[in-house]
VOGU-3710 file (C-alpha; in Angstrom, 3 decimals, decimal comma):
1> mnaanvslpv> 0,218/0,114/0,063  1,194/3,594/-0,523  0,949/5,634/2,263  3,054/8,392/0,961  0,663/11,215/0,334  -1,021/10,224/3,906  -0,104/11,662/7,385  -1,117/13,115/10,848  0,343/16,289/12,231  3,505/15,471/14,615
11> isekhfppgt> 2,828/17,142/17,740  6,122/16,400/19,081  9,050/14,588/18,498  11,554/13,381/21,345  14,951/11,703/21,578  15,694/9,864/25,089  19,565/10,846/26,225  20,817/8,013/27,814  19,625/7,102/31,364  16,110/8,137/30,686
21> vpvnitdlva> 15,487/5,488/27,616  12,487/3,682/28,564  13,422/-0,007/29,818  10,132/-1,518/28,741  7,780/0,490/26,056  5,026/-2,616/25,871  4,197/-2,492/29,630  5,765/0,690/31,413  4,583/3,397/29,241  1,007/4,826/30,570
31> ycdphdliai> -0,729/7,762/29,191  -2,929/10,530/31,263  -5,794/11,144/29,314  -7,215/13,841/31,450  -4,029/16,006/31,110  -1,832/14,505/28,640  1,064/13,247/30,497  2,868/10,121/29,828  4,850/8,076/32,568  7,675/5,875/31,378
41> asethdvvvy> 9,713/3,989/33,278  13,305/4,843/32,412  16,383/2,239/32,468  17,498/3,734/36,102  14,068/2,924/37,189  12,965/6,357/37,625  9,452/7,136/36,506  9,677/10,076/34,490  6,708/12,031/33,477  6,731/13,912/30,214
51> ritghpaftv> 4,222/16,823/29,086  2,729/16,056/25,441  5,375/18,472/23,918  8,240/15,847/25,257  9,487/18,038/28,503  9,761/16,792/31,662  6,730/17,754/34,135  8,349/15,755/37,187  10,255/12,382/37,998  9,511/9,716/40,920
61> krrngdaevi> 12,658/8,789/42,028  13,424/4,696/42,437  12,691/3,795/46,084  16,128/2,492/46,734  19,272/1,281/45,410  17,423/-2,482/43,962  13,880/-1,596/43,581  12,838/-1,799/39,857  9,662/-0,444/38,674  7,269/-3,270/37,198
71> alkwkwdgsv> 3,791/-1,598/36,717  2,676/1,533/35,618  -0,845/2,919/35,700  -2,775/6,439/36,085  -5,929/6,995/38,096  -9,180/7,414/35,744  -8,964/11,572/36,438  -5,330/11,931/36,240  -4,867/13,060/39,822  -2,792/9,912/40,988
81> laigwndgnf> 0,070/7,733/39,668  0,570/4,232/40,705  3,678/2,613/41,097  4,307/-0,912/41,171  8,201/-2,407/42,630  9,539/-5,502/42,272  9,920/-5,482/46,074  6,559/-6,020/46,984  5,675/-2,558/47,371  3,348/-0,315/45,745
91> slhsgengrl> 3,295/3,787/45,783  0,460/6,288/44,823  1,989/9,776/43,730  0,329/12,909/42,956  -0,264/13,578/39,484  0,438/17,356/39,762  4,198/16,949/41,025  5,146/13,020/41,685  4,714/13,821/45,592  4,087/10,347/47,328
101> lsqgsvrgtg> 0,435/10,160/48,553  0,730/6,596/50,386  2,001/3,350/49,817  1,490/-0,317/50,235  2,573/-3,755/49,789  1,164/-7,053/48,782  3,646/-8,869/51,151  3,600/-9,111/54,975  -0,234/-7,943/55,013  -2,786/-9,193/57,153
111> ngrawkldlt> -2,298/-11,004/60,515  1,312/-11,833/59,515  2,460/-8,467/59,706  4,889/-7,288/62,806  3,506/-4,877/65,331  5,791/-2,305/65,648  7,239/-1,001/69,026  8,907/2,299/68,002  8,208/5,341/65,447  10,923/4,574/63,025
121> pdfgyddeee> 9,711/5,709/59,529  8,864/2,798/57,125  11,304/3,318/54,054  10,182/0,384/52,085  9,867/-3,642/52,509  13,170/-5,147/52,915  13,323/-8,626/54,152  15,835/-10,606/52,708  14,164/-14,020/53,628  11,201/-13,185/51,363
131> eggpvvvrfs> 13,527/-12,364/48,178  11,216/-13,390/45,419  8,025/-12,946/46,918  4,800/-11,544/45,394  4,855/-8,277/43,727  2,193/-5,992/41,959  1,869/-6,987/38,399  -1,089/-4,892/37,477  -3,590/-2,155/38,654  -7,227/-1,785/37,517
141> wvkhcsasht> -8,693/1,607/38,320  -12,019/3,154/37,808  -14,896/5,214/39,556  -18,155/3,153/39,074  -21,570/4,720/38,524  -24,556/2,998/40,794  -27,369/2,611/38,883  -29,239/3,309/42,089  -27,627/6,805/42,163  -28,318/8,605/39,035
151> tlppnealrd> -30,172/11,195/40,321  -29,323/14,987/40,297  -27,015/16,294/43,151  -28,930/16,673/46,153  -29,323/20,286/46,761  -30,542/20,452/42,729  -32,807/17,568/43,429  -34,348/18,963/46,390  -34,857/22,258/44,548  -36,175/20,238/41,728
161> asasgdftdq> -38,766/18,554/44,000  -39,852/21,671/45,443  -40,429/23,194/42,149  -42,366/20,167/41,066  -44,446/19,937/44,031  -45,042/23,745/44,010  -44,506/23,774/48,092  -41,589/26,451/47,915  -43,527/28,488/50,772  -43,363/25,659/53,254
171> tttedwqdgd> -41,298/26,536/55,969  -40,588/23,797/58,272  -39,937/19,770/57,299  -42,829/18,810/59,448  -45,403/20,739/56,706  -43,411/18,794/53,932  -43,614/15,491/55,393  -47,376/15,803/56,867  -48,513/17,129/53,684  -50,086/19,999/55,368
181> lpqgrssgfq> -50,372/22,369/52,044  -51,665/25,297/51,171  -55,052/25,169/49,502  -55,440/24,452/46,099  -51,594/22,754/46,284  -52,743/19,359/47,552  -53,379/17,874/44,051  -50,334/19,090/42,618  -48,108/17,558/45,566  -49,921/14,241/45,192
191> snlksrqers> -49,675/14,246/41,383  -45,905/14,600/41,730  -45,213/12,546/44,883  -44,420/9,530/42,555  -42,013/11,336/40,177  -40,322/12,515/43,517  -39,935/9,401/44,916  -38,610/7,927/41,693  -35,980/10,896/41,753  -34,916/9,349/44,782
201> tipalvrsis> -35,266/12,757/47,057  -35,046/10,962/50,311  -32,231/8,631/49,760  -30,479/11,838/48,284  -31,228/13,655/51,145  -29,705/10,691/53,510  -26,748/10,980/51,866  -26,288/14,625/51,910  -26,577/14,335/55,473  -24,226/11,726/55,824
211> rldptsilpk> -21,407/13,613/54,058  -22,075/16,429/56,465  -18,406/17,173/57,728  -17,884/18,827/61,146  -14,153/19,311/60,407  -14,971/21,657/57,607  -15,355/24,479/59,914  -12,144/23,873/61,787  -8,833/25,814/60,478  -6,549/23,702/58,268
221> lsaipahglr> -3,973/21,468/59,326  -0,496/23,098/58,954  2,292/21,720/57,603  4,758/20,175/59,584  8,295/21,423/59,273  10,846/18,850/59,687  14,141/20,884/60,344  16,337/18,801/58,344  14,785/15,514/59,585  15,153/12,530/57,202
231> agpdgsrfat> 11,521/10,923/58,174  10,433/8,647/55,360  7,625/9,051/53,257  5,607/10,724/55,538  8,407/13,841/55,286  7,211/14,520/51,943  3,519/14,196/52,553  3,040/16,765/55,414  6,236/18,875/54,212  4,073/21,695/52,555
241> qaavdavfgd> 0,733/23,613/53,110  0,135/22,377/49,521  0,858/18,688/50,409  -1,158/18,811/53,602  -4,157/20,342/51,832  -3,908/17,727/49,297  -4,025/14,744/51,906  -6,549/16,440/54,261  -8,804/18,242/51,415  -9,858/15,266/49,489
251> tslqgddgvd> -13,191/15,702/48,463  -13,729/12,313/46,218  -15,869/10,991/48,637  -18,191/13,828/48,619  -20,383/15,640/46,025  -21,079/12,715/43,793  -22,536/9,200/44,022  -19,512/7,253/42,399  -17,411/4,422/43,973  -13,869/4,950/43,138
261> vllvcgsdgk> -12,296/1,468/43,004  -8,608/0,317/42,844  -7,648/-3,276/42,400  -3,852/-4,239/42,999  -2,945/-7,376/41,321  -0,257/-9,504/42,844  1,830/-12,029/41,123  0,448/-14,766/43,304  -3,070/-14,206/41,998  -4,197/-12,316/44,935
271> vavlqddeve> -6,295/-9,160/44,403  -6,366/-6,477/46,869  -9,701/-4,282/46,429  -9,454/-0,448/48,068  -11,626/2,122/47,766  -10,960/5,827/47,405  -6,976/4,798/46,963  -6,298/3,782/50,528  -9,376/2,413/52,431  -8,847/-1,619/51,497
281> igsvsagngg> -11,906/-3,139/51,368  -10,567/-6,738/51,268  -8,999/-9,131/48,890  -10,211/-12,102/46,317  -8,103/-14,646/44,392  -8,398/-14,583/40,845  -6,161/-17,847/40,038  -2,912/-18,963/41,201  -1,080/-16,941/38,244  -0,248/-13,100/38,117
291> alacaadkqa> -2,699/-10,728/36,096  -1,671/-10,292/32,506  -3,947/-7,453/31,705  -6,839/-5,771/33,614  -9,816/-3,684/32,108  -13,031/-2,240/33,702  -15,902/0,156/32,703  -17,480/2,924/34,844  -20,925/1,436/33,739  -20,206/-2,221/34,648
301> pvhailskgd> -19,886/-3,200/38,363  -17,283/-5,545/37,782  -13,272/-5,653/36,951  -12,123/-8,504/34,535  -8,787/-9,833/35,337  -6,903/-12,189/32,343  -4,388/-14,188/33,718  -2,717/-17,676/33,316  -4,961/-21,111/34,633  -4,326/-23,648/36,501
311> eeatlvasfv> -3,529/-25,798/33,685  -0,268/-25,149/31,542  -0,655/-22,523/29,081  -4,151/-21,853/29,566  -5,671/-18,129/29,708  -8,517/-17,435/31,999  -10,669/-14,514/32,529  -12,196/-13,635/36,123  -14,821/-10,958/36,602  -14,402/-9,572/40,242
321> eipldtlssp> -17,676/-8,186/41,125  -17,753/-4,921/42,947  -21,096/-4,301/45,560  -21,835/-0,878/44,077  -24,945/-0,737/46,152  -23,377/-1,527/49,553  -20,153/0,638/49,085  -22,366/3,868/47,991  -24,677/3,442/50,695  -24,294/6,115/53,146
331> llhavalntk> -23,193/4,048/56,174  -20,194/2,522/53,925  -19,612/6,357/52,595  -18,898/7,117/56,379  -17,022/4,460/57,249  -14,519/4,834/54,128  -14,191/8,487/54,829  -13,562/8,326/58,393  -11,208/5,332/58,310  -9,252/7,227/55,540
341> rihnllaytt> -9,279/10,382/57,997  -7,922/8,390/60,681  -5,529/6,716/58,554  -3,739/9,825/57,375  -4,351/11,694/60,852  -2,227/8,876/62,568  0,428/9,585/60,092  0,547/13,227/60,550  0,598/12,746/64,189  3,251/10,180/63,856
351> qiirciqhdl> 5,299/12,432/61,743  4,621/15,215/64,289  6,412/13,084/67,286  9,291/11,939/65,048  9,810/16,142/64,631  9,701/16,605/68,350  12,151/14,250/69,055  14,490/15,580/66,325  14,173/19,018/67,479  14,965/18,180/70,925
361> atgiafptrl> 17,931/15,789/69,955  19,288/18,771/68,000  18,729/21,383/70,104  20,356/20,059/72,862  23,358/18,269/71,043  25,605/21,666/71,063  25,030/22,679/75,071  25,397/19,140/76,007  28,699/19,165/74,046  29,945/22,210/75,429
371> lnnanlelae> 28,766/20,906/79,360  30,716/17,362/78,682  33,651/19,535/78,100  33,514/21,671/81,305  32,744/18,287/83,138  35,585/16,919/81,636  38,102/19,404/83,020  36,643/19,368/86,189  36,497/16,011/86,791  40,289/15,899/86,027
381> kqegnvvsnl> 40,873/18,605/88,804  38,642/17,254/91,078  36,581/20,627/91,255  33,224/18,925/91,310  30,687/19,526/88,003  29,535/22,273/86,008  26,196/22,319/87,829  27,622/23,130/91,096  30,324/25,614/89,701  27,916/27,502/88,079
391> fhlamttdfs> 25,084/27,489/91,058  27,986/28,638/92,827  28,774/31,324/90,554  25,520/32,570/90,474  25,337/32,934/93,833  28,684/34,583/94,647  30,065/35,760/91,353  33,403/34,408/92,431  35,170/32,829/89,370  37,296/29,638/89,568
401> dtmkewlvdi> 40,494/29,628/87,102  38,664/26,577/85,734  35,126/28,184/85,194  36,968/31,678/83,918  38,704/29,399/81,310  35,837/27,485/80,289  33,614/30,880/79,792  36,192/33,117/78,108  38,254/30,560/75,720  35,385/27,595/74,897
411> vketnhkrwd> 32,089/29,114/75,455  32,811/32,831/74,429  30,610/35,034/72,465  30,486/33,273/69,260  29,697/29,525/70,879  27,265/31,420/73,410  25,133/32,734/70,263  24,939/29,381/68,873  23,869/27,635/72,264  21,193/30,632/72,733
421> qavnamytni> 19,841/30,027/69,108  19,960/26,254/69,355  17,897/26,141/72,689  15,289/28,998/71,594  14,660/27,391/68,261  14,256/24,061/70,156  11,773/25,402/72,784  9,870/27,292/69,813  9,867/24,605/67,282  8,414/21,911/69,743
431> qnhlfmnllp> 5,675/24,543/71,362  4,829/24,975/67,478  4,518/21,282/66,748  2,346/20,743/69,980  0,027/23,837/69,761  -0,182/24,303/65,692  0,279/20,351/64,660  -0,626/17,913/67,048  -3,437/19,417/69,390  -5,475/20,205/66,138
441> aldrlsiatt> -4,691/16,699/64,882  -5,961/14,912/67,938  -9,249/17,109/67,862  -9,848/15,673/64,336  -8,989/11,987/65,519  -11,359/12,087/68,027  -14,076/13,439/65,609  -13,376/10,695/63,231  -13,234/8,031/65,770  -16,491/9,149/67,453
451> slrghakshe> -18,311/8,814/64,370  -17,335/5,122/63,485  -17,960/4,459/67,140  -21,431/6,128/67,115  -22,226/3,770/64,072  -20,683/0,821/65,677  -23,077/1,461/68,766  -25,984/1,874/66,408  -25,484/-1,032/64,649  -24,104/-3,500/67,387
461> gsgrfdappq> -25,312/-7,031/67,462  -26,210/-6,671/63,659  -24,115/-7,549/60,835  -24,272/-4,014/59,240  -21,511/-2,640/60,856  -19,595/-5,308/62,689  -17,261/-4,187/64,841  -17,381/-3,651/68,710  -17,272/-0,291/70,086  -14,996/-0,915/72,348
471> lfsnvlddvd> -12,231/-0,811/69,782  -13,058/2,484/69,101  -13,443/3,390/72,577  -9,866/2,313/73,108  -8,685/4,694/70,379  -10,216/7,778/71,993  -8,519/6,799/75,253  -4,946/6,787/73,793  -6,070/10,053/71,962  -7,246/11,657/75,006
481> alrlvakkaq> -4,138/10,583/76,967  -2,052/11,909/74,118  -3,839/15,411/74,405  -2,931/15,296/78,452  0,624/14,563/77,787  1,032/17,385/74,942  -0,407/19,816/77,302  1,954/18,801/80,158  4,624/19,420/77,702  3,613/22,714/76,747
491> liimtehrqf> 3,581/23,760/80,155  7,036/22,532/80,831  8,279/24,037/77,775  6,878/27,564/78,885  8,443/27,137/82,147  11,786/25,956/80,727  11,907/28,351/78,208  11,488/31,565/80,621  14,440/29,993/82,926  16,711/29,560/80,069
501> rafskwlrlm> 16,304/32,772/78,814  17,114/33,985/82,316  20,051/32,070/82,390  21,364/32,831/78,929  21,320/36,573/79,549  23,305/35,920/83,210  25,753/33,515/80,962  26,324/36,072/78,700  27,235/38,888/81,411  29,674/36,200/82,877
511> idvgvagpgt> 31,481/35,695/79,760  31,441/39,459/79,573  32,925/39,904/83,205  35,013/36,812/82,579  36,899/38,820/79,433  37,068/41,995/81,429  38,645/40,554/84,401  36,882/39,907/87,426  37,355/42,356/90,164  38,335/45,123/87,629
521> sgaaeteere> 36,407/48,317/87,324  35,201/47,506/83,837  33,757/44,204/85,190  32,374/46,140/88,297  30,438/48,507/85,883  29,149/45,633/83,600  27,744/43,873/86,998  26,129/46,961/88,410  24,515/48,151/85,082  23,353/43,999/84,179
531> vpnldfplll> 22,632/42,559/87,327  19,463/44,342/88,462  17,759/43,142/84,958  18,443/39,379/85,935  15,558/37,006/87,314  17,740/34,767/89,603  14,971/32,576/91,002  14,679/31,319/87,064  18,085/31,219/86,469  18,966/29,257/89,502
541> syikstlshs> 16,106/26,904/88,909  17,434/26,376/85,237  21,021/25,691/86,518  19,701/23,537/89,369  16,890/21,326/87,613  17,424/21,765/84,006  21,059/22,514/82,638  21,976/19,248/82,343  18,847/17,249/82,137  15,490/18,710/80,922
551> eliayvnqln> 12,394/17,380/82,171  11,231/17,304/78,540  13,616/14,676/77,714  11,487/11,777/79,501  8,440/13,162/77,597  9,633/12,994/74,363  12,648/10,323/73,949  12,124/6,673/73,163  12,096/4,271/75,782  14,597/1,905/75,814
561> glrgevqsqa> 12,354/-0,953/76,199  10,238/0,133/72,997  12,342/-0,626/70,222  11,816/-3,271/67,231  8,696/-5,270/66,930  6,742/-8,329/68,143  4,920/-10,738/66,048  1,455/-10,438/67,689  -1,163/-7,822/69,169  -1,315/-10,148/72,417
571> elftgpemsa> 2,498/-9,901/72,841  2,543/-5,910/72,251  -0,336/-4,937/74,780  1,006/-7,383/77,378  4,559/-5,740/77,729  5,576/-3,944/80,755  5,757/-0,757/79,074  2,248/-0,956/76,783  0,282/-2,279/79,932  1,470/0,841/81,690
581> igydkttaal> -0,433/3,181/79,379  -3,954/4,197/79,237  -5,899/7,463/80,187  -6,556/6,606/83,722  -2,834/5,662/83,964  -1,667/9,027/82,345  -4,048/10,936/84,659  -2,499/9,378/87,859  0,744/9,827/86,519  0,346/13,433/85,922
591> kgvdaaltet> -1,120/13,647/89,425  2,110/12,416/90,879  4,415/14,550/89,098  2,124/17,583/90,156  2,438/16,087/93,688  6,454/15,897/93,429  6,773/19,774/92,675  7,227/20,336/96,291  10,395/18,399/96,366  13,576/20,045/96,037
601> qpgedarlaa> 15,736/17,103/95,326  17,006/17,645/91,402  16,125/15,401/88,765  13,076/13,980/90,822  10,639/15,066/88,622  12,453/13,786/85,875  12,616/10,350/87,392  8,886/10,417/87,739  8,289/11,470/83,976  10,143/8,645/82,910
611> npalnlpait> 6,930/6,599/82,709  5,475/5,074/79,597  2,225/6,815/80,494  3,666/10,320/80,128  6,016/9,431/77,079  4,627/10,640/73,572  6,432/8,024/71,851  5,177/5,149/73,876  1,552/6,698/73,958  1,510/7,250/69,951
621> vhltahvrac> 2,430/3,249/69,622  -0,245/2,433/71,898  -2,555/4,492/69,745  -0,947/3,173/66,424  -1,664/-0,343/67,434  -5,366/0,101/68,511  -5,740/1,648/65,351  -4,533/-1,070/63,522  -7,074/-3,302/65,643  -9,823/-1,123/64,240
631> mdriaqwqsr> -8,759/-1,128/60,445  -8,110/-4,614/60,743  -11,535/-5,546/62,119  -13,434/-3,015/59,544  -11,304/-4,491/56,759  -12,438/-7,961/57,999  -16,100/-6,763/58,137  -15,745/-5,149/54,534  -14,173/-8,210/53,096  -17,209/-10,572/53,583
641> mlsnpvptkv> -19,020/-8,034/50,850  -16,528/-9,758/48,307  -16,895/-12,516/46,442  -14,016/-14,791/44,939  -14,503/-14,624/40,950  -14,993/-18,069/39,007  -12,391/-18,022/36,328  -13,736/-18,815/32,733  -11,121/-20,307/30,218  -10,391/-18,656/26,956
651> egldarthiv> -11,344/-20,653/24,426  -8,756/-20,869/21,551  -6,128/-18,608/23,452  -3,277/-19,981/25,667  -0,520/-17,940/27,790  1,616/-17,353/24,859  -0,812/-15,621/22,730  0,188/-12,025/22,033  -2,387/-10,248/23,459  -1,705/-6,276/22,850
661> dvkavpgnpi> -4,800/-4,828/24,224  -7,717/-5,070/26,734  -10,902/-3,168/26,965  -14,304/-3,500/28,846  -17,284/-3,320/27,585  -20,363/-2,704/29,562  -23,578/-4,868/29,164  -27,084/-3,686/29,426  -28,980/-5,699/31,865  -32,455/-4,511/30,858
671> qglpssiell> -31,732/-5,752/27,629  -29,973/-9,104/29,117  -26,648/-8,007/27,526  -23,869/-9,120/29,829  -20,946/-7,136/30,151  -17,706/-8,526/28,570  -13,965/-7,765/27,577  -12,501/-7,292/24,173  -9,108/-9,015/23,601  -6,977/-7,533/21,239
681> evpegaghiv> -4,665/-10,249/19,500  -1,737/-9,472/17,029  -0,423/-12,968/15,820  3,164/-13,119/15,502  4,407/-12,282/11,539  0,544/-12,393/10,632  -1,351/-9,707/8,568  -4,344/-9,681/10,396  -5,663/-8,915/13,973  -7,979/-11,165/16,119
691> vhavlhepss> -10,561/-9,410/18,429  -11,858/-12,000/21,198  -14,973/-10,975/23,583  -15,286/-12,721/26,884  -18,513/-12,596/28,079  -19,578/-12,266/31,533  -22,821/-13,815/32,833  -24,638/-11,090/35,349  -25,702/-12,981/38,280  -29,041/-11,240/37,928
701> glkkeqkkwp> -31,150/-9,767/35,195  -31,483/-12,655/32,687  -34,341/-14,650/31,901  -34,647/-17,914/31,717  -36,085/-18,242/28,432  -33,508/-15,820/26,993  -30,525/-17,757/25,049  -27,157/-18,135/26,615  -24,257/-16,346/25,503  -21,100/-18,097/24,083
711> asdvvrlhls> -18,307/-18,204/26,308  -15,941/-16,474/23,635  -16,699/-14,778/20,659  -14,099/-13,767/17,782  -13,691/-11,393/15,042  -10,761/-10,992/12,367  -9,817/-8,185/10,406  -7,408/-9,226/7,666  -5,208/-6,499/6,684  -2,732/-8,649/4,023
721> pseivdakfy> -0,134/-8,074/2,514  0,973/-5,770/5,452  2,180/-7,443/8,392  0,921/-6,093/11,914  3,796/-4,791/14,209  1,209/-3,895/17,021  -2,482/-2,684/17,340  -4,431/-0,720/19,921  -8,299/-0,016/20,898  -9,260/3,299/19,722
731> gnseclclar> -12,661/4,940/20,684  -15,352/2,961/21,005  -15,195/0,504/18,152  -12,181/1,088/15,893  -8,553/-0,345/16,245  -5,524/1,446/15,050  -2,573/-0,757/13,489  0,969/-0,325/12,986  1,421/-2,214/9,671  4,606/-3,062/7,898
741> dpegkysile> 4,328/-3,397/4,100  6,444/-5,853/2,004  8,803/-3,169/1,081  9,475/-2,180/4,554  7,817/0,927/4,852  5,535/1,317/8,134  1,780/3,197/8,259  -0,925/3,569/10,875  -4,056/2,041/10,031  -7,604/2,016/10,944
751> akgrrtlhgf> -8,584/-1,653/11,232  -12,399/-1,399/10,457  -12,465/1,905/8,759  -10,131/0,440/6,235  -8,128/3,207/5,643  -4,374/4,681/6,025  -4,085/7,577/8,655  -0,130/7,933/8,769  2,499/7,080/6,403  6,302/7,036/7,976
761> vsddgfvpeq> 8,907/8,268/5,708  11,423/5,204/5,616  14,881/7,336/4,847  14,423/9,374/8,164  15,997/6,964/10,609  12,807/6,243/12,704  11,429/2,778/13,044  8,146/2,550/15,033  7,536/-0,245/17,258  4,658/0,318/19,577
771> lvtggrrgke> 1,451/2,289/19,722  0,041/4,114/22,889  -3,176/5,618/21,954  -4,833/7,960/24,495  -6,276/11,680/24,940  -10,070/12,553/25,097  -12,804/13,737/22,491  -11,755/15,827/20,273  -8,244/15,687/21,418  -6,909/12,026/20,409
781> vclvlgnggr> -3,500/11,298/20,227  -1,180/8,435/19,256  2,273/7,997/21,051  4,516/6,092/18,514  7,948/4,599/20,390  10,765/3,414/18,200  14,156/2,822/17,770  14,498/0,469/20,744  12,372/2,948/22,744  15,121/5,700/21,828
791> qwrmldlaak> 12,605/7,860/20,411  8,782/8,823/20,012  6,700/10,628/17,895  3,317/12,333/19,078  0,590/12,256/16,564  -2,815/13,926/16,429  -5,607/11,565/15,789  -8,362/14,257/16,109  -6,876/15,468/12,611  -7,520/12,193/10,837
801> sgtgsgalep> -6,208/13,009/7,559  -6,426/9,872/6,178  -8,271/10,322/2,894  -5,813/10,342/0,432  -4,880/8,058/-2,255  -3,084/5,798/0,031  -6,450/5,016/1,975  -7,553/1,670/2,139  -11,137/0,435/0,654  -13,263/-1,999/2,476
811> ttedyemsgm> -13,584/-5,633/1,195  -16,283/-7,909/2,714  -13,385/-10,881/2,328  -11,147/-9,307/4,620  -13,744/-9,145/7,264  -14,634/-12,269/9,174  -16,874/-13,248/12,333  -17,099/-16,582/14,273  -18,661/-17,649/17,472  -21,462/-14,708/16,758
821> e> -25,092/-15,871/16,854
//
């Protein structure tokens, strides 16, 4: 065929430099239809996202030195990019800038996961014992439309119902419910009652009430400044205000009636079902082999998974049915929304505690180094310690030679400024973390948990929400205990910070006196001028109780007995540290600390505070464990909604069949038409393509007298004498084919339309190998990758300039069907 005069406009052309060449142009190139972005896994196993013009938009760096990308998928609206790694992990990244949103794993899930005793961040799955375990092979991501929720938005539905019933001047819902209408309007009300019921006004009202968000009137949560902390994935999730708003300002579960479902297919045949990206509903088994392809359509409540069968070289299709009516109910909406909030708020809270620990460690590091230096000098000369010498100096202004040398030569003006800045920044940062981050987050966590506890109490004893209310009460107890300790820490910070400011002012005076020379006139003038401005009670208290050991340390530092992990929930809660934590125990411990304030022995308060019930990291670990127990119970209840699919053997195909594309075709239950998937096969070296239709029998809706559909239908489209290199579905029913004629010239064809869309010039050095179709109505594009993945060309399909002399004419001999009745 001659395609020299047929061409499509070239939007862009890109040559990949070394290091950015796609590692797999068949499976690891994903096109984002809404935003015209192309995600490509490079040979360095970073994921680079390009604009349609070929310019990089952002890059997602590889997880670690060994992880490789093995799966890519954009969310249906382009807001999230899912990446699967060969270490069993998968991660969800913002489609705007690549920021990590959440992560999960297909390994070590369920009851087999260890229970952590500390707050060390999770940098990824790294267990050499399970090397070669299951990995993510495919994602299936669709927002389904429920047939029972195809009404107007709630406010529009109510407004329309009011207009149709002509009762707009009704002022109370009691009048509406009782039908107590003004004279002459009862007939209109009755005549439109049926139509309003058909519009599901009352269910829409229920859904609107269930979507009321009490946290919307609260100020936004603030970003968490890390101050140099390398804190794992959560560090980037909450580092900027835009990132925090993206996490907690998600309205995907509000304002519509769709059900956003993500399927994560593992290589072992297990399929995890998640709602709204993060809320795990449960898992099903789709055979023993990993998924080869996935397809779903928003109009059908099923996800089709094509995988290897139990028998050697067989190919099976599994249809995972999604319980849309249940998942879109007001109860499930509230559960999913609050579950996601609790998950995100717990991560936010944990990150705050890590930052507080980091700020405390960095704040006391430099002063501790100076004090240790002084203690070493004093110990060598048997002159006591730095605390007693500074206390003596503050009371008598009598300099010893060692203290004068330390103040003038070691501390001096430069190091005093560093000391002052470090400690002031430490107290300010921790205070901000507590007041601006932690306490508001705990308030929101209480609201979300209370909502779930209310549903649990309302449905206690039934199967509608099978989660004991006590699980949520345990979480609330830990939240209250954490709030009490945070407020106690605030009081300690305010007290110690006042003491330190007084001490720092006095210390600077002592340095000036030491430099001028004790007993000299210059020193006397300095003392006379500055001493009246000193607050001696505060500085003496700081030297005596806080200088060498801040009371805050016992509240913030990780306890020695809480490190590592245990293998069971019972083992965690029966440990000596965890069993000492609880709201009542925290209250009692705080009363003991307050009672000990009258004691004068240095360090007494710190010893009392070294208690798991008063330790922020320990209480957070306890809270994390209780939250996990709640989430596991909710996931166990939700998993009952799912049933394992029954694999259907695809006749005429096996695992060696070259399937290049898959798409879902929704059915019509009213007409008795089942949903199906269409498989596009390109036989090797052949001049034709084969479309296989695998039908899914709906569980209900087909009458007995209706005929049964065959398990697999086949359509063959012959395009000889050209050899088909690649093909992709395009539009509702068309197929695009990359063909090579006997002369070695390449062209893009419309298989069913029988015409040539684009011809490649053979002498320009570009050898096409792979097609990727994408875009949206009126902006369709075709990405052609060639030369071993080192080059692409972006073609504008919307132009469709395929009407020249090289266009193919349809012939009835080339169009064959089999298996159709």
